N, C-alpha and C positions, 0 to 999 in steps of 0.2 A: 185145644182145647181155651175155655178160660183159666187163669191161676190167680187164688189169692191165697197167699201168704200174711196170716193170726200173728203176730209179733208180740209176747210180752212184759214187759223189762218187769221182772221180783222182785229185784234191787236185791239187798244179803241175806242168807234165808238159811233154814237148817236142810242141812242134805235129805232128810228125810222126808222133811215138808214136798219139798220139789220132786222125789220121786213120786208117792202118793199123783203130785201134778195132773206129772207125766203119764201115771197109767190112767188115768182117769180120763185124759183126753186121746190116749188109743183106742179106747175103749168105747169112745164114740166113734173116732170115726171108724174104726171095726165093725161100726152096728149100723151105721150111716151110710157107707160109701157106697150100699148098689144103688140104694133109692136115689140118693141127694146130690149133688155137686161137691164133693172132697174139700174140705182145704186144710193147705199146709201152715201147719205150725211152727216155730220158734219160739222156746223158751230162753230169754239173755236172764243172765247173774253173778249172784258171787254165792257163795255160802260161808255160813260162818252159822256158830261157829265154824272153826276148822274143821275136817274130813282128812283123815286116809277108807279110801274104799277098796277091800277085794272084794275078788270075784274067786268064782269057783272052780278057777283053775287050777291047778296042782302045781305046787308049788308058792300060789301068794302069799301065804302064814308064809312062808319063810323067809319071804324078801321084806316082812314088818323087822328092820333092829334095831324098835325101840322097844325099851321095857315102859313098864304101865307106868311105873311112876314117871320117867321121862316126857312120855305121852301126856301127863298130868299137868307135871310143870310146864309145858310148850302148849296148854289148851287147847291139846288135839284128840279130837272122836278116832272109834276106830267103828267104819259101819261095813257090814259083808252086803252087797250092791252083787247084778243080778247079767250084768251084762258084758261081754265081750273083752279080750286084755286079763292086762294084771295088775296089780296094785298103781293106786296112783295118791295122789293127794290136790287137795282143793283149799282156796277159801281164800280169803280177801287180795283184793289186789292179780285176781285170775277171774277174767272174763268166762264163763260156760254157758255153754250154747247146746241143748234139751232142742231138736229134728222132731215133733211127731209128723211122717209123712208119709204116703202108701205109693211105697216104691213100682208098685204097678204102674199107679199115674204117672210116677218121671222113668220111666223103661228103666228102670237097674235091678239088678239081682246088689250081694249083697257086697261080695266084691267091688262091681262099680261103685253102690255109695260110700264105700268108703273112698275109693281114689273123688268122687264127690266133692267130698267132705273136704281132703287134701286140697286139692285144688282149687275152693272158694277160698282158705285159709291164709292160701300163697297167694290165691290176688291180695287177700284185703292188708298181710301183710307188704306185698311190692305198694301200695296202695301211699306206704307209710317208709320209704326205702329202703325196707329190709329182703335180702334175695333169699327169699327160701324154697324151699324147695321136697322132697319124698326121699324116703331110701328105700329105697327094694328092697330088703334083708326086716324093716318095722314099720310100720303105720304109725302115722303123726305127720308131723311136719318139722323139717329138722337146718337149721343155722350152722351152716358148716356143719359137724361132727355133733352137736347138740339141739338136745331138742325143744322147741319154743309151745308145738303143740301137743297133747295127746290126746288119743281118740278110744272110744270100744265103743259097744252099741249092741242094741238089743232088738230083736226083728222077730215081732209072732203076726200072721196070718199076712204079712208081708208089710205090716208098719212097724215103722223102729221107733225107737225112744233108745236114750243115753245122747253120747253124739261128742264135744271136743268141749278139750280147756287149756285156754289160749295163757300164758303166760304174761302180765301187762305189764305190771307189778308188785308180785307178791313175795313174801318172805322168804328168801333162798334157803334157808337156817333151816328149813323144814320140811325141805324134799331130802335131808338127811339122815329123817328118818327111817328109809325106807329107800330101797333098792328101784330108781320107780319106771311102772311102767315091767318091771322086772328084765331089765336090759344093764347088767352090769357091765361097769367100765365107760360107759356112756353118759355124758354130759347134758347139762340145763342150764338153759337159758333162756330169755326176756328182755323182751320188748325195753323195757328201764337200762338193764345190762349193754343193750346191744345200743337206745340211745341216748343214755344220761340225759345233757336237761331237757332236749329235744320229745323225750315221750313224752306222748300223746296222755288223754287223762283217759280216762276210764268210760268215761263220756261221748270220746268223741271215738274210741274204740268202739265202741255200742252203736254209735251211727255210720261204723265203715263196714262194719261186718252187717248189719239190716238191711242198709242197700246195695252188698255184692249177692244175698242170699236172696235178693229177691230179683235180680236181674240171674243170679244160674238159678232158682227153683221156675221162672218165665221159663230161659232159654231150653233146659230140660225138658218142662214140660213138653213142647210141641216134639222133642227127637219120635221118632216111633218107634210103639212100644216090641220090646225082646220078649219073643219068648220066654216061659219057664227053663230052666238049668237042672 
């Protein structure tokens, strides 16, 4: 099948505006996929102002460690979200990617889609000399025992939204405001911490992410469709 990936660079954008954009695209894909070839979408952005997002998962609120005054001083907002996963931080210096994809067209179910995202980000990091891996007990991408990329999605009628948050050069102190992803005792790292002066620019990372997703989606779209589980 033909594969079209539309990539939009939204720059720096508030969380709720990006959420509205995702929801609108998801509705369009769901509405049109039966009558027209469905393109895949990837939104790339940084969230500004900085924001802590909390899912509906039980215990998510307890993983917010900061008081209201501490959050205000740090300039960090708090928003409820409808994705999977736990509590997460987003801010400038962190590349957020929101793929809006018809999983049926990619022959993926939710579990295999998460592995697809992980493998794509692992490939991205490998391009910059970072050896990353999965953790069998925790979704996301890791370097050693530290998470470098958080992930959480929502799927409606087999069309995805939300996605990944790759730490390029974020304010690492802001992660102390939460128990990241609800994983107590696990560390957080970034490309800047790992590469130092060799850390690529956000523009460079976006370029590699864009190309890696084009290749990965083209390859995956050619896989024979799996039955629903």
